[in-house]
C-alpha positions, 0 to 999 in steps of 0.5 A: 838293552834294547839295541843289544836285544835287536842285535841279537834277536832276543826279546828286551825281557830275556836281555833285561833278565840277563843283566840282573842275573850277572848284577845278582852273581856280582859279575857286572855293576851297573850305574845310571849315566855311567853304563855297565861294567864288568866286575873285578874278579874277587881276590880271595878264594870263593866259597860256592853257595850251598842252595845254588850247587844243590841246584846244580846237583840236582839238575844234572841228577835230574838229566842223568835219571832221564837217560836211565842212570841209575844212582851209581852210574850217576855217582861214578861220572861225578867221580870221573869227572872230579879227577 
């Protein structure tokens, strides 16, 4: 991780956090002595985590409101994105 951080010009803690988040999301597996490997893709349909989905929606709505969008404009944008 230290070498990757140095190569990317990042703090080692930033790289460590990224690895932890990837492991939490089950996208990678790290084993001492065996290194880090990309995880296999899930076999079935994945159900979204409601808390993560709510957080993403809140982030989007907050950013849209900061741009001056009202509720109807935000809903219209989401509907168009889903089509």
